[in-house]
C-alpha positions as CSV (number, residue, x, y, z in Angstrom):
1,M,46.2,95.0,-34.7
2,T,48.3,95.4,-38.2
3,A,51.6,97.0,-38.0
4,R,52.0,100.0,-39.6
5,P,54.9,100.0,-42.6
6,P,58.1,101.5,-41.9
7,G,59.0,104.6,-43.6
8,R,61.2,104.9,-46.7
9,V,62.9,107.6,-48.2
10,T,64.2,107.3,-52.1
11,F,66.9,109.7,-53.0
12,V,66.0,110.4,-56.6
13,G,68.7,111.7,-59.5
14,A,66.3,114.1,-61.5
15,G,69.0,114.7,-63.9
16,P,69.9,117.8,-65.6
17,G,66.7,119.6,-66.2
18,A,64.3,118.3,-68.7
19,A,61.4,115.7,-67.3
20,D,61.9,113.4,-69.3
21,L,65.5,112.7,-68.7
22,L,63.9,111.1,-65.7
23,T,64.3,107.6,-65.4
24,L,61.9,104.9,-65.6
25,R,62.4,104.3,-62.3
26,A,62.5,107.6,-60.7
27,V,59.0,108.5,-62.2
28,R,57.7,105.7,-60.4
29,A,58.7,106.7,-56.7
30,I,58.3,109.8,-57.2
31,G,54.3,109.0,-58.4
32,E,54.5,106.6,-55.1
33,A,55.5,109.3,-52.7
34,D,53.7,110.2,-49.9
35,V,55.5,113.1,-49.5
36,V,58.2,115.1,-52.5
37,I,60.7,116.8,-51.7
38,W,62.9,119.2,-54.3
39,A,64.6,121.9,-54.6
40,S,63.1,124.6,-56.2
41,S,66.4,126.3,-57.0
42,L,67.6,123.1,-58.8
43,V,65.4,121.6,-60.3
44,H,62.7,121.8,-63.0
45,P,59.2,122.5,-61.3
46,D,57.8,119.9,-64.6
47,V,59.6,117.4,-62.3
48,L,56.7,117.0,-59.9
49,T,54.4,116.6,-62.6
50,H,55.0,112.7,-62.0
51,A,53.8,113.3,-58.5
52,R,50.1,112.1,-56.7
53,S,47.6,114.8,-56.1
54,D,47.6,114.2,-52.9
55,A,50.9,114.5,-52.0
56,E,52.5,116.8,-49.6
57,I,55.0,119.2,-51.9
58,V,58.3,120.3,-50.2
59,D,60.3,122.9,-51.4
60,S,63.5,122.3,-49.7
61,A,65.5,125.5,-51.1
62,G,65.3,127.1,-47.6
63,L,65.5,124.9,-45.5
64,P,69.3,123.8,-44.0
65,L,69.5,120.4,-44.1
66,E,67.8,120.2,-40.0
67,G,64.7,121.4,-42.1
68,V,64.9,118.3,-44.4
69,H,65.7,115.8,-41.4
70,E,62.7,117.0,-39.4
71,I,60.4,115.8,-42.6
72,Y,62.2,112.2,-42.3
73,R,61.5,111.9,-38.3
74,R,57.9,112.0,-39.8
75,A,58.0,109.9,-42.1
76,A,59.7,107.4,-39.4
77,G,56.9,108.4,-36.7
78,S,54.2,107.4,-39.7
79,G,55.4,105.5,-41.9
80,L,55.6,107.7,-45.0
81,A,57.4,107.0,-48.5
82,V,59.2,110.0,-49.0
83,A,60.9,110.9,-52.2
84,R,63.6,113.6,-52.0
85,I,64.8,114.2,-55.2
86,H,68.1,116.1,-56.4
87,S,69.6,116.9,-59.1
88,G,71.7,115.6,-61.7
89,D,72.6,112.5,-59.4
90,P,72.7,112.0,-55.6
91,A,75.8,110.7,-55.9
92,L,77.5,114.0,-57.0
93,W,77.8,116.2,-54.2
94,G,74.2,116.0,-53.4
95,A,75.1,115.6,-49.9
96,L,73.4,112.1,-49.6
97,Q,75.6,110.3,-47.1
98,E,74.8,112.0,-44.4
99,Q,71.0,112.2,-45.5
100,L,72.0,108.4,-45.1
101,E,73.0,108.1,-42.0
102,I,70.5,110.3,-40.3
103,C,67.7,107.8,-41.7
104,A,69.5,105.0,-40.9
105,E,69.7,106.3,-37.1
106,L,65.7,107.1,-37.7
107,G,65.6,102.7,-39.0
108,L,63.6,104.7,-42.4
109,A,64.6,102.1,-45.2
110,T,66.1,103.5,-48.3
111,D,66.7,103.6,-51.7
112,I,69.0,105.4,-54.7
113,V,67.8,105.6,-57.7
114,P,70.8,107.1,-59.8
115,G,70.7,109.9,-62.4
116,V,71.8,111.3,-65.9
117,S,74.7,114.2,-64.9
118,S,75.1,117.1,-66.1
119,F,78.3,116.2,-67.6
120,T,77.2,113.4,-69.3
121,A,74.2,115.9,-70.7
122,A,76.9,118.0,-72.0
123,A,78.5,115.6,-74.1
124,A,75.4,115.0,-75.3
125,A,74.5,118.7,-76.0
126,V,77.8,119.5,-77.8
127,G,77.2,116.0,-79.5
128,R,80.8,114.5,-78.3
129,E,82.6,111.3,-76.7
130,L,84.4,112.0,-73.9
131,T,86.6,109.2,-74.1
132,V,87.9,109.0,-77.8
133,P,90.6,106.2,-78.4
134,Q,94.6,107.2,-78.3
135,V,93.4,110.2,-77.1
136,A,91.4,110.4,-73.5
137,Q,90.5,107.0,-71.7
138,S,89.3,109.2,-68.4
139,V,87.4,111.7,-67.1
140,I,88.2,113.5,-64.1
141,L,85.2,115.0,-62.1
142,T,85.8,117.9,-59.6
143,R,85.3,121.3,-58.8
144,L,87.6,124.5,-57.9
145,A,89.2,124.6,-54.5
146,G,87.9,127.1,-52.4
147,G,84.4,127.4,-52.3
148,K,82.2,126.6,-49.1
149,T,83.8,122.7,-48.5
150,P,87.4,122.7,-48.2
151,M,89.4,120.4,-50.5
152,P,91.7,117.5,-49.1
153,P,95.2,118.1,-50.2
154,G,96.4,116.6,-53.4
155,E,93.1,118.1,-55.3
156,E,93.8,120.9,-56.7
157,V,92.6,121.6,-60.4
158,A,96.0,122.1,-62.1
159,R,97.1,118.6,-60.1
160,F,94.6,116.9,-62.2
161,A,95.0,118.8,-65.6
162,A,98.5,117.8,-65.4
163,H,96.6,114.1,-66.4
164,G,96.0,116.4,-69.9
165,T,93.1,114.2,-69.9
166,T,89.0,115.3,-70.1
167,M,88.1,116.6,-67.3
168,A,84.1,118.2,-65.8
169,L,84.2,121.1,-63.8
170,F,81.5,121.3,-61.7
171,L,80.7,125.1,-58.6
172,S,84.0,126.6,-60.2
173,A,82.6,129.5,-62.8
174,A,81.9,131.9,-60.6
175,R,85.7,131.8,-60.1
176,S,86.7,131.8,-64.4
177,G,90.2,133.4,-64.3
178,Q,91.1,131.1,-61.2
179,L,89.9,128.4,-63.0
180,Q,91.7,128.9,-66.2
181,A,94.8,129.5,-64.8
182,E,94.1,126.4,-62.8
183,L,94.2,124.4,-65.8
184,T,96.8,125.8,-67.9
185,A,99.0,125.9,-64.8
186,G,98.4,122.3,-64.8
187,G,99.5,121.5,-68.8
188,Y,96.6,121.6,-70.9
189,P,97.4,124.4,-74.3
190,P,95.4,127.4,-74.8
191,E,93.8,126.4,-77.7
192,T,92.4,123.6,-75.7
193,P,89.0,123.2,-76.8
194,C,86.6,123.7,-73.7
195,V,82.4,123.8,-73.2
196,V,80.7,126.3,-71.0
197,A,76.9,124.7,-70.5
198,Y,74.0,126.5,-69.0
199,R,71.4,124.6,-67.4
200,V,71.1,121.7,-69.9
201,S,68.7,120.7,-70.9
202,W,66.4,123.3,-69.6
203,P,64.6,125.4,-72.0
204,D,67.2,128.3,-71.2
205,E,70.3,126.7,-71.4
206,L,73.0,127.6,-72.4
207,I,76.2,125.9,-75.0
208,V,79.5,128.1,-75.9
209,R,82.5,126.6,-77.1
210,C,86.0,128.6,-77.1
211,A,89.6,127.4,-76.3
212,L,90.6,127.6,-72.9
213,A,92.5,131.1,-73.5
214,D,89.6,132.1,-73.9
215,L,87.5,130.1,-71.3
216,A,87.7,133.2,-68.3
217,A,86.4,135.7,-70.4
218,T,83.4,133.7,-72.2
219,I,82.3,133.1,-69.2
220,R,82.5,136.2,-68.0
221,E,80.9,137.5,-71.4
222,H,78.0,135.2,-71.1
223,K,77.9,135.5,-66.8
224,L,77.8,132.7,-65.6
225,W,78.0,132.0,-62.7
226,K,75.1,129.7,-61.4
227,H,74.4,126.2,-62.6
228,T,77.0,125.8,-64.9
229,L,79.6,123.0,-66.3
230,V,83.3,123.6,-67.5
231,L,84.3,120.6,-70.0
232,V,87.9,120.7,-71.2
233,G,90.3,118.2,-73.1
234,P,91.6,117.0,-76.5
235,A,88.4,114.5,-76.8
236,L,85.7,117.9,-77.5
237,A,87.9,118.6,-80.5
238,A,86.1,117.7,-84.3
239,G,87.6,114.1,-85.2
240,G,88.9,110.7,-83.7
241,T,90.2,107.6,-83.8
242,R,88.5,104.6,-84.3
243,S,87.1,101.8,-80.9
244,H,89.6,98.7,-81.3
245,L,86.9,97.3,-79.1
246,Y,84.4,96.9,-83.0
247,H,87.7,96.8,-84.9
248,P,87.5,93.4,-87.0
249,G,90.8,92.8,-86.0
250,H,89.3,92.5,-82.3
251,F,88.5,89.2,-81.0
252,H,86.3,88.1,-77.9
253,G,84.0,85.1,-76.5
254,F,81.5,86.2,-78.5
255,R,83.0,87.4,-82.4
256,R,85.8,86.2,-84.0
257,A,89.0,88.2,-85.6
258,D,89.2,88.7,-89.5
259,R,93.0,87.4,-90.0
260,A,94.3,90.2,-92.3
261,A,92.3,92.6,-90.1
262,R,94.4,91.3,-87.2
263,T,97.3,91.4,-88.5
264,T,96.4,95.4,-89.6
265,L,95.3,96.3,-86.1
266,R,98.6,94.7,-84.2
267,T,100.8,96.8,-86.7
268,T,98.9,100.2,-85.8
269,L,99.4,99.3,-81.8
270,G,102.9,98.4,-82.6
271,D,102.8,94.8,-81.3
272,S,105.3,92.7,-83.2
273,R,104.3,89.5,-81.1
274,P,103.4,86.6,-83.0
275,S,99.7,86.4,-84.1
276,S,97.4,84.0,-81.3
277,V,94.6,84.1,-83.9
278,R,93.4,80.9,-85.1
279,D,90.9,79.8,-87.4
280,I,88.4,78.1,-85.2
281,P,85.1,76.3,-86.8
282,A,82.3,77.7,-85.9
283,R,81.1,74.6,-83.9
284,D,84.2,75.1,-81.1
285,W,83.8,78.9,-80.4
286,P,83.1,79.7,-77.2
287,S,79.3,79.8,-75.6
288,S,78.4,82.6,-73.7
289,D,78.6,81.3,-70.7
290,S,81.9,80.1,-71.5
291,P,84.8,81.3,-69.2
292,T,86.8,84.0,-71.1
293,D,88.5,86.7,-68.9
294,A,86.7,88.9,-65.9
295,R,85.3,90.8,-68.9
296,G,84.2,88.3,-71.0
297,T,86.4,89.2,-74.1
298,G,89.6,88.5,-75.4
299,P,93.3,90.4,-75.8
300,A,92.5,93.7,-76.7
C-alpha cells in the first residue's frame, strides 16, 4: 500500500494587491494547491486566477484563526497541499508564527513565500528611495500603540521618531491625530515630507503627499482609515546625494578605484588618512573567489 504523502501548508505573500506583483514562486504554490485560503478583505481576487479549477477556495475574512486551523487538520489527515495567502509579506503582521506552530504540532510541512510589502510598493509609487545616502540609511517599520495587540515597552512611535530616519507606519491611519502628535513629539520638524498610501497597486489606489504638519488633516480629508500606510522622513524630499558604493573613487574586489576620484571622495568624507589605493596590474586583481572582507568589498 502506497503511503499518503504528508500534508503541506505554504504561506504565500500576495504582495500589496496587484496580481502581477506575485512572485513566480507564489504563482506556482497557488497553482499546485488543493486548498487555497485567502482573505477577501485584504487580498485582491485576481490572485485567485492562478488557482486550479478544482481547488477548494476558502475565504478566511469571516473566520477566526481556529477556523483556519481546522483546515490545517484536514490537510494533515488527507495529505492536502494548502496555499495560505497573506497580503503583503507574511513576516509582517501576518499572525504567521502561531500558524507555523500549529502546523508543526500537526506534522505538516511548511514553506514561506515572501511577498512585496506595501511599504516598498508605496516607495515605488512615489518614485523615491527610502535609504538616501547621507540622509537616511535605516527604515523603521512599526505601528501606533493602542491597537488590538499590545506594544512592547520602548516601541512607541515617538521613541522611534527620535532617530529622524525613514519610517513606515502600518495599521495607524485610524488614529491620525495621535500619529501626527507622536511623530512630532519624537522630533520630526513640521515640514517633514510624508506619503499617505491607500491600497497601493489596487485599481482604486490613492497616493497623497503632504507635510507632517498636515498629516492628520490629509488622512481625514480623504476619509482613510483601513488599508492605509504612512511613510515619513527626509528621504522622501526631492533630491539627494550619490551612493559611495558606485562612486569611481570606491574600490572593491571587482573594481579598481580611480586615484583622483578616490582623493575627492575621501575629502568629501573628511578622511585625512593616507590613501590605501595603489596601482595594481589587472593580472593581479582579486578573483571573484579571492578572500576580501565579509561582504566581498574593500574599504568604503
